[in-house]
C-alpha positions, 0 to 999 in steps of 0.5 A, a space after each residue: 490291660 495286656 492286649 494279649 489277654 484279649 485274644 488268648 486263642 485265635 479269634 473266630 467269627 464272620 466277616 461280611 466282605 466275601 459275600 457283600 463286599 462294600 455294600 453290607 447292610 443292617 439286615 444282613 449283619 443281624 441276620 448272620 448274627 442270628 444264625 451264628 448265635 443259633 448254630 455256631 456260638 456253642 463251638 466258639 464262633 463269636 465275632 460278627 464283623 462289618 467290613 469296609 464302606 459302612 459309612 458310604 450311602 451309595 455302596 452297592 457291590 464290591 466296587 469302590 465309588 471314587 471320591 463319593 461323599 461319606 457320612 461323617 460327624 463334626 469331628 472328622 470321624 466317619 459314621 454309619 450310613 443311615 440308609 444302610 444302617 437305619 438304627 444309627 439315626 439320631 447319632 446312635 452310630 453302631 451302638 444299637 447293632 452292637 447291643 443286639 449282637 451282645 444280647 445274642 452272646 456274641 461280639 461286634 467288629 468293624 473295618 476301618 481304613 488307616 488315616 483321616 477322611 479326605 473330605 475332612 482334610 479338604 474342609 479343615 474339619 476339627 479334631 476332637 479335643 484339640 485346636 487342630 484340624 484334619 488338615 493339620 494332621 494329614 499326610 497328603 502324599 500318603 494315599 491308598 492306591 485302591 481306595 480314595 476315602 482317606 489320607 494317612 495321618 502324620 504320626 508326628 503331627 500335633 493332634 494325630 494321637 488325639 484324632 485316633 483317641 477320639 475314634 476309639 473313644 467313639 467305638 468304645 461308646 458304640 460297644 465295638 469289640 474288634 477293629 480291622 484296620 486296612 491299608 496299614 499292615 503292608 502299604 503300597 504308597 512306599 514300595 521300598 518300605 511296605 511297613 511304612 505305617 509302623 508309627 500309625 500302628 503305634 498311635 492306634 495301639 495307644 488309642 485302644 489302650 486308652 479307650 477303656 474297652 477291650 478290642 481285638 486289633 486286626 491289621 490288613 492287608 498282607 503280606 505282612 513283613 516277616 522282619 517286623 514280626 516283633 513290632 506286630 506282636 507288640 501292637 496287634 492281635 492279628 496281622 494278615 500274612 497274605 493279600 486277599 485270599 479267595 477260593 482258588 488252589 494256587 492261593 491255598 497252595 501258597 499258604 503252606 509256605 506262608 504258614 511255615 515262615 510265620 509259625 515261630 511267631 504264633 503265640 497267645 494274643 499274637 496270631 498271624 492271619 491266613 485271611 477269611 474262609 471263602 467257603 459256602 455261598 459267597 459274592 452274593 451282591 455280584 450275582 443278582 443277589 444269588 451269589 455263587 458256591 465256593 470253587 473249592 472242592 470238598 477235599 480242598 475245603 478240608 485242607 483249608 480248615 486243617 491248615 488254618 487250624 493246626 497253624 492256629 490262624 484266626 478263622 473268619 467265615 466269608 459266606 452268607 451263613 443263612 441257608 448254609 448246607 449241612 456239609 459246610 456247617 459240619 466243616 465249621 462245627 467239628 469240635 475235635 478239630 476246633 479243639 486243636 485250634 484252641 488248645 495246642 501249641 508248637 505247630 511246625 511243618 515237619 516234612 515237605 516233598 513235591 506232592 506232600 506236606 506234613 505238620 505236627 503240633 502238641 495238644 495241651 492234654 499231652 496228645 500230638 496232632 499230625 496233619 497230612 496234606 496232598 498238594 498234587 493232582 493225584 492220589 498220594 500216601 505220605 509217611 513220616 517217622 515218629 522221630 520226625 514228629 518228635 515222639 517215641 513209643 506207641 500211640 492210639 490214632 484218631 481221625 478227627 474229620 471222620 470222628 473215628 479211632 483207626 488203631 495204633 501206630 508205633 515208629 511211623 505214621 502214614 495217610 492215603 490222600 485224595 488230590 488236594 486232600 488232607 487228614 488230621 490225626 490226634 495221637 494219644 499215648 497208649 
């Protein structure tokens, strides 16, 4: 199967990290899946992704517990912690959860770390389908500096491909549709070669192709290595352009340059990833179960969604969706904006000044999209010529966030913007 046929448009879903860190449980996953099915599925949202440490019984927050025992089967493969995911008892793994999510008309994803569990290596646990053990295929010096669970796999060792094959065989049996692989897109154990896991990425690609189930492959963390764009495109559906993205203006401001650099590599099945949407109520498990509201202003959230959508980044909601306020829900269910994400191409930055950025892209229906951004702390009124947008003639202009037609334009287009704000126009030929 052509991996690009699996994600023809940027994947849209929810990921548990921003609200539950390492401690998400079954009730939280299924509760958010129910919300998505009821309120978001009709707009294209479909993936429910369980992030890191689902195999650790003692995980309680965003913090990692160093060298804690992990839940593992007899073949060196991590399995869900039964105290957090009770439906996994009896060797069920994530299949009952995946079945529940599939019955809602949604898709299920998991996070994994690159490599093989250290506890499997220390115990010389078997690798399924071979006479080799975890000790035979591990790279003992290939360590993640921020998580103690794994050793990297030596991609040239006999049994290495079989290990990854066995992992994805199990994920296929569970019904997994999306796999986010961490500590692989930009590794820290070889600072001189941040893309040092390229051969391990190839093992994973082959394992997915062999398992018989379509799965989106997402690589983390960033920043992705721009010179490796071709290799990333050949092997993955998504790859992170940044480190973990949170709700502060400096990171959002820096995303403009990342998007500008990566925009030539956006295409069907190949999606440079701006990371999650830290909007709504996040960090629930770090605040006595109450969480906190995003630090982004409403204008900044519109800027965030506008940039992610015109660039065509994957969209992963980060908040606890149950109890979402109406304004946040409206941000995520604007069908006109989401149509840009799904049905456009050729997005490029066409102007940047000290206080403004303008992007344009082409709609599949012959329209033109123009996004105006204010990157300053004062009101601005940026303006671009039709020549900069690559068009001529007269166009009807529609404001997609306001859901209103605002007249016609010819020769030049401008916008009045709040600090850190954005507008998104759709231009249709008259």
